[in-house]
N, C-alpha and C positions, 0 to 999 in steps of 0.2 A: 783597527790603527790605531790608535791612541793606545789601547789594553796592553798591547805588544810593545811600544817604548818604554810603557811603564815598568814594565815587568826586566829591558832591557835597562833601566834606568836604574831598576832597584837589582840586578845584577850584578851590575857594575858597582852602584856604590858599598855591595857587599863583600866581594876581593878588594875593593881598594881599601876597607875598614882592616879587612884578614891582613892583607899587604903591611896597610901602617903599624899595623899590629904588633905581625912580628916584628918589622923595624926597631919595635920600640921596646922588644926584648929583646935584653942582650943576652941574658945568660941562657937561651934556649940551644942548642946545638945546628949545625948547617945545616937543609934538607936535602937528605936524597933524593935519585930519581923514584926509588923504593916509598919515600913517604910521602908522596900525594899522583894522583891524577886529572889528565886533563877533562874537559869539557868546552864544549862551545853554550855561549849565551844564545838567548831567543834575537831571534833574527830582527832585525829592525823595518822601518820604513823602507828602507833603503834595499833593502833587500842584504844589506854587508851583517854583520857578526862579530863573536871575538870569544880567542881563544884563552882560556883562565884553566891556572894551577888549582887544586884544590884538594887540602892534606886529607889522610886517610883517618887521622888523628885532630885534632883542634888542640893547637896550643900544644904541638908536640915539637915539632921544630920551628924553624928560623930562615931565611933565604930563599923564599919560593918564586921561580921565575914569574915573572913582569908579565900579567895581559898582552899578547899582540892579536893583530885583525886576525880572521880565522879565514878558511875559506868563502867562496860564492854561496850561498843555500841552498842552491839545487847542485853543488856538486858531487860526484859520486864516482866511483872507483869502477871497471870489469870487474866484470865475471873472474872467480877467483881469487880477488887483491881484497883486503880490506885499507883503510887509511889509519895510517901510523900516525898520533895526533904530536908528537916530540915533533918531528920534521914535518908533518900537516902533507905527505905524501903517500902515495899508492904504492903498498908492498906486496908482494904475493905470498901466497898463505904456504905453510909448510906442508910437509908430506903428509898423510893422518891426518888433514883437515878439508876446508870447501868454503868457499863465499860465493857468493850472487853477486856481490856487489854491491848494488843499490836496493836488493831483498833481502826479507830471511824466509826461510824454507824451515816446515816443521816436516820430519819424516822418521823420527825416532820416539815409537809409540810403547816406551815399558810403564809409560807414566803421563799422564795429562800433565803437558808444558806451563811453565810462569808463564802468567797472563791468559792463560784458557781458565773457563769456571764452567760449569755445568750445572743450570736452573730446572728445577724440575716443576711443573705445576700440578697441583694436585687438590683434591675432592676435600672440603673439610671434614673428616669423620667423624663429627661432632664430641668429642671427648669419651671418643668410644674405645681409644687403645688401641684399636684393630689393623694393624700395619699393614696388613695385605689390600686395604679399601682403601689406602695412600699412598700418593709415587713419595715414598721417603727414599725410599731402593732403588728409584729408578735415576738411569745417567749413560753418559755416554763412556763405553770402558776400553781402555788402550788394552790393545791386543798384541803387541812387539810390532809389528809392521803396517799396524792398520788401528782406525779407529771405531769403536763398535757401537751401534746405536742400542737402547733400549727394547726388549721385545713384548714391550707391556700395550698398553694401551694408554698410558701418561704422557701428556708434552711435557719433551724435554728440548730444552736448549743451549745449545752449545755457545760460547759468549768469548768473542777477543776482541781489546779494543787496541788500536794503531792510530797513532801521529803523524802523515807523512808530511813531507817538507815541499812537495810537487806532487803532480800528478802520478798516479799509480793504477795498479792491478792486483786483483785475489786471482786465483785459481786453484783448483782440487781436484784431484781425483775423487771419483765416490762407485763406490757400487749399489742399486736401486731396482730389485727384483719386484718388488711387492706394493700391488698396487690398493694395500691395506693401509699403507703407511702412507699419511700425507708429509711431502721432502719441501721443505721451504728454505731457502737463502735469502737474507737482506739485511740492510747494511742501517742504524742509525748515526745520526751527529751528535755533539757534545751533551745538547739540548734535546734528545730523546726522540728526536723528529725523525720520522722513516725519511730514505733519499726515495727519490723520482725511482723506478725502476720497470723495466717492460715485462709481460709475464713471463716471456722466456730466460729475462735472470733471474724473476723471484722463484719459479716455482720449477724445478728440476726435472729433465723427463728421462722415464724410466731407460733402464738398462737391460741387453741380455743375461740371462744369468749364466755368471763366471766373466762375463766384461766387465772392466772398467768405463767408466764415461770419463770426460773433462768437462770443469763448469766456470766458466771465466767472466770476472764482472770487474765493468773500472770500477775505481774509485778516486776522488775530488780531490784537493788540499784540505789539509789540516785533519782533526779527530774523526776517525771513522770506527765504529764498534759493529762489528760483524756477527752475523745472529746464523747457527745451523741448527735448524728446526726442526723438530719429526714428532710427530703424534700418531700413534697407531687406533684401529679399528677393531675389536674383538669380537664381531657381530656373529658369526657361529662358533667360539669357543677357541679356534684354531689361530696359535701362535704367531704373530704375525713374522716375517725375516726382516733383519735388524738391516738399519743404513750402513757402507762401510763408509771409510771417510780414508785418506791418505792424501801425504805430500801437498801439505797447504802450502801455498806459496806466495809471499807478498813482495811487491815490486812498488817502490816512490818513495822507502825510506831516506833519500837523497845521501847516506853512507851509512858502512860499517865500518867497527874500529877493531872490530875483532874477527878471528875463523872462526868455525864449528867447528870440531871437531866428529870424527866419523864414528858414528853407532859401533854399537859390537857386531862383529859378522860381517862389515861392511871395514874398507880399505881406500883411499889413494897414494898411489906409488907416486907420483912426481907431485912437485909442490907447482902450486896455481891451480888448483883442481876447482873444477866448479859443481862437482859431485860427488858420490864414495860410490865405489862398485863392491859389487855381493863377492862374496867367498867362496870360494868353488866346493862341489864335494868333498867330506872327507878331508875341511878343513875348518880352522877356527879363526877369529879377531876377537882383540878387546877392544877398550875405546880409545880411539885417535892413532890406531893402524895405519900402519903403511905396509905392510905383508901378512900374508897370514899363515898359520903355522900348523901344519900337517895332524891331523890324529896318529892314535899308536894302530896297531894293524888288529889290534883288536876290537878296533871302536868304528864308530864310524860318523857323518853329520852330515845335513843336507845343507844343501845351496843357503848361504846368507845365515848357521846359526854362528853362534860365542861360543859356544860349547861343542866337547866330542863327551856319546855317548858309546856302552859297554855295546857289541852284536848279542842279537840273543839268541838261544839255538834255533833251527829252521821247524816249522810245523806243516800242515799241509795249510797254509795262508800266505806262505810264500810261495808255490809256482800256479802256476796256471797250464789248462789246457788251450790246442790251437789248431785248426784245420789248415792243412797243406794246400798248396793250390791243385787243380790238376797236374797230372804228367801226361808226357807223351802216350802213356799207354790208357788214359782217364782213370786215373785212379787215385784216390786221395787218402790221407794218413792224419790219425791223432795226435801229435806232440805235445810235452809238457814242457815248459821253460819256468828259470827262476822268474818272479819280480825283479822288473832292472830299475834303479839300480839295488844289487842283491846288499842287504846288508845282513843277515843272519851267516853262523854259522854252519859249515858240515858235519865237520871231522867234532864234533864233540858230544859228552854224553846228553840220549835225548832227542838230539836232531832227527828227522828222518829224513829219507832217499827220495834222492827226483824219480816219479814213477818211471817205466818204460815208455816206450812210443808204440801208439797202436798197429794195430794189422791194416796193410793198406786192403782198403776197400774203394768199389767204383764211386764213381762222382757221381752226383744228382742232375737229372734231366737239364735240358736248358729251359730258363724262364720264356712265357709263353709271350712270342712277337720272336724271339730268340731262335736261330738255329746252330747245328755243332759245327763247328770246321776244325778241320784237323785231328780229331778227335780228347781236344781239352780246351777249344778254345768256343766261346758263344761270343755269334756277333747278331745283330739284328736284320732281321728281314727287311729289303731294300721297299720302296714305296710303292704301293700296288701290291704289295703282297704281303702275307701272314703265315703262322705258325701257332702250334701246339706247344710248341718246344722239344717234342719227339722226332716231329718231321720236317722235311726238307720246305722252303716258305713255297706257295702255293698263290698263284693270281686269284683274284676275289671272280667271282663270276659274275655274266653279267646284270646290271639292275643291283650291283651293289659294290658299296665301296668298304677299306678297311677304317677296321674302329681303331685310331688310335689311343694309345694311350702306353703308362706303365702299368707291368705285373708282377713285382719280384714278390718268388712265394720260395726258390732257392736260391739257396747261399753258399756257393763258391767262392767266389770272389765281390769283394764289393763294385755296385755297377759304376757305370764313366759317370753316372751325375752325381754321385754320390760320395760325401767325402767325411770322414771322422779328423776327433778330435780331444782333445784332453785340458782341464783349465781347471788352475787351482787360483782360489784369491789369495792366497799369501804372498806364494813365491809363485815359480814357472820348471817344476820341477818336474811335468807330466805334461811340458808341452811338445816332445817328440815321440811322446805315445801316442798307441790307437785307441781312443775313448769307447770301441766297437769293436767285436771279434765276427767272422763269419763260423758258422757250425753246422752247415748244410741244408738242416731245414729251416735254420731260424740265425738270426743275427741275436748277440748279447753284448751283453753290456763289458767293457774288458776290463781288467787289473786298475789302473792308475798308477798314481804313487803315493798316494794317500786315501784313509776313506774323506775325505767331503770333496775329495774332485769332483771337478763335473765331465762328465762324459759324455759327448758331444755327436751327435751322427744329423747331416743334415742332407736334405733331398733338396735340388736346384730344379723347378720347371719354367722355363722362359714366355710360359703362354701359353692360351690355350687356343684349339680351333673348333669350332663347332662341326658336327657334321654338314655336309655342301648342303643338302636339305634343309636345314633348320635355320630363320632367318634371326641375324644376328643383333638387331635391334629389338627383339620381341622378348627373346631369350631371358628367362631368369636364373638358370644353371648354365654356367658354364664349364664345369666340371665337379666332383669331388672326388678324396679322397678316403681313400679304407684303410686301416691298420688293423691288424690280429694283435694282440703282446699280454703278456703275463708279468709281475714283480715277486718275489718272492726273495723275504729281508725279513731281519732279525731285528732289527734297529727300524729306527724313525726315516726310511727310507725316501725318496719321490722323485716321480717321473712326469716328467713338466711337456708339453707337446703347446710349438709357438711357429708363428706366421710372423712373415714377414714379409707384407707386397711393397713392391716396387721400390723394394732396398729402401727407403726410408725408418721404420722403429722395426723390430723384433716386438711382439706382441703374446702372452701366454695368454693360451687359447683354452688350457685345460690342466690341469695335472691331479695326479693321482699317487696319494701319501699310504703307506706300507704296503703287506700284501697284496695282489691282488691276481685272481682266478682268471684264465685267461679269458679272454671278450674283446669286446671288434668295435671299433668307433669311426664316426663317419664327420666330415666337417666339409658345406658345400662351396664353392665358390659359386658368389652369383654377381661379379665380374669379371672383366679378360685383365690380367694384369701377368706382370711377371714377379713371382710369387717364391719366396725359398720356406722348406717345413724342416723344422729343429726338434729333436727329442733333445731332452736333458735329463741325465738320470745323475742320481747324489746321492751317495749313499748317508750319509750322515750331515749335517750343518755344524758338528761340532769338530774344532782341529784335534788329532790326536796324533804323538808319536808313533804309537805302538800299532799298526795292523790289528783292528777287531773286526770287520764287516767284509770283509774281501769276499767271504762266498755269496752274501746278497748282490743277485742281479736280475737285471730285468733284459727279458728277449720279446723279438719280434718276431712273427711267423713271416706276415706278407706284409706286401706294404702295392694299394692299387690305385693309379692317378686315371682319371678318365680325360680323353680327349685332351692330353698331354700333343704342347705341340713338335717337338720330338720327338714324342714316341713310335713305338714300332706296334705292328698289330699284333693279338694272339685272333681274331677271328674277322669277320664283314659283319655288314650289316645293309640293309635297305635302302635306296635309296630313290627320288624323285627323277624322274626321267623325260627328258625331251619330248618323246613317241614310244610309243610303244614297238616302233620298228628293231630288231636287233642291231646290238653297235653304238644305242641312244648313247651319248654323256648325262651321267648326272646333272640336276637344275638343282639351284635352292627352291625350296616353296616359301610364297608370301607366308605372312605372317596370319598364323590361327590356322594352317592347314598345316592336313596332315594326307602319309603317302597310300591311297589305297592300295589294297592288298593284289585284287583282282588288274589294274590297269598298271599300278605302279607309277599314276598319274596324281599332283597333286588336286586335294580337294578341301574344301574349307571346310573346319569342324560346326557341327548342329550348335543351335543357338544353346545358348547357356552352359557352355561346358567349355573346358581349358586343356590347353596341351599340360601333359607333365610337365615337360621341360626335357629329358633326361634323351626319350627316344618319341619318333612322331611316327611311326610306321603302325599301319591299321586305326580304324576309327577307335579302336578302343585307347588309344593314345586321349582321343579326345574326352574326359574326365567328367562327367557334372557336375554341374556349380551344387552348392547345397542350401540346402532349405531357407527359402528368404533371403539370395544372393543371385547375381548374374554376372556374364561374364562383359569384360570392355569387350572393345571393339576387334583387339590383336589376340582375343581366348588365349592371353598369356597369365588371366587373374581373375578370380572373380571377386567379386566384391558387394555390398550392400548401399543401393543410392540414396539412400537415410528414406527408404519406404516400406511400410511392413503389412501385411494384408492375412487375416485369417477369417475363417469362418464358422459362424454361429447360427446355429437353427437355421441353415437356408438362405442367412445373412452374411455378406460382405460385410467386412470391419477391416477399416483402411485407417493406419497410419501416418502421418507426416512426421518425419524423424530428424526435418530439414535444420533447427535448430540446435540439436546434437552434433553436427557433421566438424566444427570445430575442434579442434583439440581440449580436451576439457583435462585436468589438476585436482590432485588431493594431495596435500603431503597431512601424515599421519603421523602422532607423537605428541608431546617430544618424548622419545626413549633414554637411557644411558649405558653406557659402558658400566662394569663395573668400579672402574678408576672415575667415574662421574663426567663423561665427554659426554656433554650432552648431541644427541646426532634424530632426526626424522628421516621419514624414506617417500621421498617422493614422483607419484603417478603419472606420467602423463598418456592419455587413453586418446586414439585418433580412432573413433564408429564406426562411418560413413562417410559415403563420397568419395570424393576427390578421384575417381576414376581406377580407386585398390591401389591410388600410391600412400607409401606408409609414412606421413606426416607427423607422427610423434615424436619426437627426437629428445632422448635423454645426453646429457654434456658430462667431462670431465674438469673439474677446477676452472668450473666459471660460476658465479652470481646469480643466473639465470637462465635456468634450465627446462623453460617451456619452450624457446627458441630459437634459435639457431643465427646466433649473429659472427657470421666468420668475417666482417670488416671490423670490427674491433678487439676482437682476440689472433692472437698469432695463432697461423695454422695449422700450426707443433703442438698447439695445447687444446685444438679442437678433435678431442679423444672422444668422439658421439656413435649413440645408434642410431636407429632409424627406422621402423616400425609402427606396427599396431600400438601395442603396449610399450613401455617398456618400465625402468627403474631407476633410482639415483637416491645416493645415499647423502645427505645434506648434512653438514656440521655448520651450525649458523655464525653469525658472525662473534656473539658473545658469547661461544662455546671455546675456552681455552685461549683466549684474548684473542681468534683468528680477527684482521681488520677489514674482512670479508667473509662471506660466505663460502663454503666450502663445497663440490658437488662431487662426489668418486664412483667407483663400482658401478656402473652405469652398464645395466643387463637390460635385453630383450624379452617380454614375455610372452610376446603374440606375433611369430611371422606370416603366420598366415591364418584367413577368415576362412573358417568353415561353412558357418553357417548361420542364422535366425529361427529363432523358435518358442512357441510357448514349453514347447515339452523342456522336461529335464536334462534331458539325456542327448546326445548328437556326434556319434560319429564320434563313439568310442571316449567322449571329457561330457563330464556327469558335472552335476550342481546338486550338492544335500540341501535337502527342504527345510534344515533345521539352524540356516548359515542365516539366512535374514526372520526376522519374526514377520504373520503373512499381514497379508491386506484385509482393512478392515473391509474394503469395496468390493472383496471377491471378484474383479477382474483379473484373470490372469498376467502374468507378466509376460517380457518376452524378455528370451534371454538368447544374447550373442556370444555366440562360440567362438574360441581363438584357440591357438598352439604354436607353439616352438618346438621343431623337432627337434631341435639340436642338443643332442643327448649328453649331458654333465655327471662327476663323478656320484653327486647323490642324485640325478634325478635321469636316471639309463635311458627312458623313455623320451624325453624332454620335459619341457613346461607346455601347462595348458592356461589359458584366462576365461573366465566366465563374465559378461559383464550384462547385469540383470537392469531389465529399465523396467519401472513400475509407474503405474501414471497415479498421480502426486496432484489434483486441480488447485491447490495451495501453496503450491511450489511453482516459480516461476519457468521461464520457456526454457532455461539452459537448467534449469534446477541443482544440486546437490549431491554431488558423492561420496558414500560412506564406504567402509570395510565390514566384516564381519565383526561383531561384540567379542569376540571370544578368539578372532584370528586378527590381533589389532594390525600386523603387518602386512593384511590385505592374502596372505595364508596361515595355513597348522602345517603344514607338513614341507614347504620351500618348491613344492611341486605345480599348485595347484591355486590358483589364483581367483580372487573372487571379488566383484564390486557392483556395489548399490546405487543403480542412478534414477533417482524422484524426480520425476518433473512433470510438467502440464503437458510437455511434449510427448512425453509418452502415452496419453490418451488417445482412444480413435477422431478422425474427423467427425464432426458431426453432420447427421442425417435428421431428416424429417420427423424420424419416428424418435429425436430424442428433444421434443417441446409440445407442448401441449395448446388451444385457446381456450381464453374464458371470455364470454360475451357479457358484456355491460346492461347496465337495465335502460330501457328506454326513455333516454327524455329529450323532451322538443322532435318527438317523431323521427330519431335519430336511435340509433343502437351501434356502440363501440364494442369493436374485439382486440382483443390483448392478446402476443403471444409469448411465455414465461420457458424456462427450459423448464425441462424435469429436473426435481431436488431427489438426488444433489445430482449435480452439473457434472459428469462423465466423460467428457468430448470437448473437444476445441478445435476451433477453426473452422472448414468443411462449409456447411450452408451456414447464412446467415440467419439471426432471428428477422423473421420476418416484420413488417410493422403494422400498426396499427390498421385497423380497416375501421370503417363507419357503413351502416345502411341504414333503409328509411324503413320505419317501425308505424301501426298505428296506435293509439293509446286511448288505452282502456283502463278503467278502476278497477279495483278491486272491489267495491260491493255490486258493481253490477260484474263484474267475471262470478261472484260467489251466487248468483241472481239465476245466470245462467245454468250454472253448475244445478243447483239444484232443480230450476223448470226441466233439464234434462234426464236429470233423477225421477223425477215422477213420473214422466213421460214414461220413460222405458219401464217401470212398475206397472201403469196403465196399459199398454202394450199386450206386456207376459200376462195380464187378468183377462183383458179381452181375449186373448188365444185362448188361453182357456177354459173360461165359457163358451165360447166358437166352437169350442171340441163338443163339452158336454151336451148341447143344444145338437150335433149333428149325428147324437149317439141315440137322444132320445126321438128324435125325426124318424132313424131309422127303423127304432122298434117301434113309432107308432105304426109304422108306414106297416110295417108286417105286421100287424095287429088288423089292420083296415083289411088290407089283402085275405087275411084267412078267412075273416069273418064273410063278407064279398061272398068267395066260395060255399063255404058250406048251410049258410043261409040264418044261420044259430050262431047265437054267440058259444063260444067252445069252453070247455068243463074250466073248474076255477084253478085248478094243476095245469093246466097246459094254455093258456091263454096270452102266458107273456115268455118271451122266449128266454133265452139261458144269455150269458154274454157272451159274445161275440160271436152267436151264434148268427152264419149265414150273413155276416158279412163282405162275404167277398162276391154280391150280387150287390151290392151297395148301389152301383152307380147308375142297374135298370130299374129302380124304383120309382116309379112316377106320383107324386106327391098330390095329397087332398088337398080341399081348402084347408086347411089347420087353422086352429090362434096362433095369434103369434106368441114367438118365445116369453114375451110380458107375457101374455095373458096365463101362458099354463104357467107361467111363476106364481100368478096371484091367487090361480085354481089349487095350487099345491099349497098357499099359505090360507087358505079356506077353510080346508079338510078339518074336519070337524078329530075334537079329542078320541070320544068314545068311538068312532065309527074307524077302520082297519081299512075299508077298500078305499081305490080310487075311479076318483069320476073320470070317464071319458068322454069326450061329446063323438057318437061316433056319424062317418055321414058315406052313405052309401046309395048307388041309383036306384032304389026304391025308394025310400020314406028314413028320413031321421028318427032317430033313436036313440034313449039315454041308456045307457047300460051301466047297474050300479053291481056292483061286487064285492 
C-alpha cells in the first residue's frame, strides 16, 4: 500500500512540475490535442486515480490540461466499447474494429504480437558450434490464424506479462493431439513465484485430431506472467505433432483506451463490434475492413483470405469419383465430380475434362444381419432372427440365440450408426464435406477441402450385450472390433484409430504413417461401456494452397463389432438351456461354466482351466492354464499363487515367492534426447498373487507412478494403465526446469500371464540365453512369461515380457531388478521385454537334505551334535535348522584305545597262524593214517617208491579213517627237527595189532 502511495505522489509531482514549467515558458506555443495524450496515475489506497495529460515531446508546447480526478480503478466499458480519455466516457468502436471492453484478445498471428516472447531451453553444446544440438532455432511460430509450437524435443515457453486492475481470467483455444509432447500452462507473479494451480489448470488435456479445446484459468489482480510451455520427446525418432494456439483472451485490464482493427481477411460491418467475421469465399479484405471485396472471375480465395489468387487449369487432382446409392432397380453407378469449391478453369489450355460417368452395375448385397427390401434398401433383421445378407431373415433354431453385432463389408450407403465429417485446423472450408465416401466393397477417404484436412469416420456403439449364457461379472471380454484397411500415400499421410469411452475424452489407440499394405487390426473391450470408434485420415500436416496429394487415400474394407447392444445377427450360437426339453429358454451359466454340447446344460470347467472369453460352447472353451499357474474360482484367468515347484532326480523342489508378490519397480537410465532432455524408463511389475488381478499401474502426468492416488489428483488427469507389467517415460523435476516429475507414454507390456517354467520357451515366447550372464550357482532360473496381444504399428503380434527369477542368497527377500546390459531400455526391438529379478526368495525351500550334522568330542560323558547348512547355502525358509543335541558317552583315553587296537591286531594274526598249522597237521595225520592202514594189510613194509600217497590222494575218504595212538603234533615236530643231515629218510613209529616196530627208510 505504501508503495502505491509513493508512486501516486511521484506521478503527481512529476506532472505538477511539468505544468509549472510549461506556465513559466511563455514563449512556447499553446498545446493542441494532437500534442499530448492522457493517462491515469496509479491507484491510491482509496481506489482513486487522476487523469493527467502527457506531451508527446517535452518542452514542445504550453497550456496542458490540468489533472482531473479519473474514473474508479475498477471501472470498465462493455464489449464493443472503449474509454475515450478526454471525456472519460465509453464510446462504441467504429466499423472495422472491435473491443472486448475490459479485456484484450490476440487472434492475429502473422507475427508474434508485442509483449509476447518465445524462450527456448537448450543443452550447452560445449562450444562445438553444432547448432543441431541446441535449441536456438526452436520457438513458437506464427501461422496466420494460429500459433504453432516447436516440432523437436526442445522445451519452448511462450511468455506474456499483464497487469490487472481487478480479478480477471485468461482463456485460449488450443489443439493438443500428441502425448509425446508435455503441454503445461502456469502463472507467476512479479516475484517469479508460481501461483497456486490445480492439476487441471496447469496440465492441458489432449484433444481429438482436428478439434479445438478451450482452457480457462482465473487471474488475480496485479502482475501476472503467463507461460505456455511445451516439451517434445523424440524417443522413436518420429517428429512430434505441434501444439496449436489461438484466440488468447485476457479479461480484467479494467479499461481499453482504443479499439483493435480487424485483421486482414476479416471485417466488422457495424460499430460497437466485439469481434470480427471472416470474409466469405472469393472475397478478401485488408486490415481494419468494414466490408470485403470480391475477387476477379479469373481469381479465387478461400474463407478468411486477405488476397486473391489466380485460378489454375484443371487437372486429375481436381476431380473425384463417387458411387451412387442403389436405385429402384438395384443398380449403382460411378460418377465423377469436380472438387468443391471448384477453383480450377476448364476452358483454358492444358486443362483436363471431367471423365464421363460409368456404366450402371448391380448393387452389392446387404451386409450380414440385414435383408433386402424393395430391391434397393437393406433393413436389419428383427430380434431373434438372422441373415447372411443374401437371404431373408430366419429364426434361430432351438438351443441357440442370435449373435448380435455389426458386420459391415459392403459399402453402398453409410450405415445408420456411422457418420463422416471433415475438419481443418486453420478454417472451416471443409465442414460441409464428407470425410469418407462409400465405394462398393470398401469405404475410402474423401477429397476434403485441402491436403491437411482431417477426414473423420465415426462409429457409435451404445454398449455391449454378452450372450445369455456368459456371466457378466466374470467376463474378461465384452466385445471386440476388427477392421481391415490399407493406405496408399505419396506423402507423410497418417491414419489414426481413436476411442472415446462414455463420452469422456478421445484417445488415440494406434496410428499408421505412410503407405500400409492391406491388414487387419483388432481391439478388445474389457469393460461394458458406451464407446465411439473414430478413424481420422490426414494426407499431410503441412498447410498448402495448391492440392498436391488428393490421390493419397485410405481404404477400410470391413468393420466387425461383436456383442453390440443394438446390433443385428448374421448367425446363431448355442446357449445353455434350462432343461433338455424342446422349447426350453436360454439361461445364463454360472461363472466358470461352459455349455455341454451333448446336453446343452451348463457344466463347470475342469480345475486349472479358464474360459477363453468370447465363447463358452463345448469343453474346448475351457483352455488349460500354462505351466506353473492355476485358475481362479471363476475360471476367468490363470495366475501364479507365488509358489513354484519342479522335479529334479525324483526330488520335488518347491519355491515360495510370496516376498515378490507386491509390485516391483525399476527405473533405468538416465537417457537423453538429441536436445539434452533427460528421461528415464520406469517399469512396474506385478509378478504373482492377487488372484490374477493386474495391480501394476503406470500413470501420466503424476509424480508417483508406483501407486494409484486417485484422491489427490483430478480424475481427468489419471490416464493410467493397469496390467501385469507396464512402462512409463519419466522426466525428472530437474529436467528442462520442471517443478515436478512428469510421467507419460504409459503402455502395457503384459496383459496375459502365460505361465512359469525353468525352460526358456513357453507358448511362443522365447528368452535368449545370452541376454543375462549365467549364474555361477548352476541352479536353473525360473522364467515368468507374459504377453500383451494388442498389436501395434511396430509390433504386429503384440508385445511379450519375460521376468527371470534367479536364486541369489546374498540378496534380500525382495531382491533387485535389472535389465539386459545390451538392451538398457529393457528391450532390443521394442516388442520383446526382458527383466532379471535376483532375490533370495528365488531360492528353493530348505529340506533335510540341505544340512548335515557334526558330532563333537565326548567331554565329561556328554557328546554334542551340531547341524549346519550345506555350503553354499542355496535355499531359504522351508525346514528350519535343527537345534544342537547332546548324548551320553564313555570316556576312553587315547593310549588305551591304541593298546586295544594293537592287541586286536596281534590276536587276529595268531588266529590266522593257528588255523594255518591246524590244517597242515590234519593233512599229515591223514597221510600217516593211510600209511598205517596199508602196512597192516600187507604185513610188510611197502616199497620205497610207494609207501607214501600222492598229494591229495584219497582225501575223499578222510572221514572214515580211524586214528591210532600216534604222537602229538608237538612230538612230530620234534622228530622232524631231530632228523640228521646225512640221512634223507624219515623215521615214523608204526603201531600195528601184532607188534611194534621201527621202520627206517
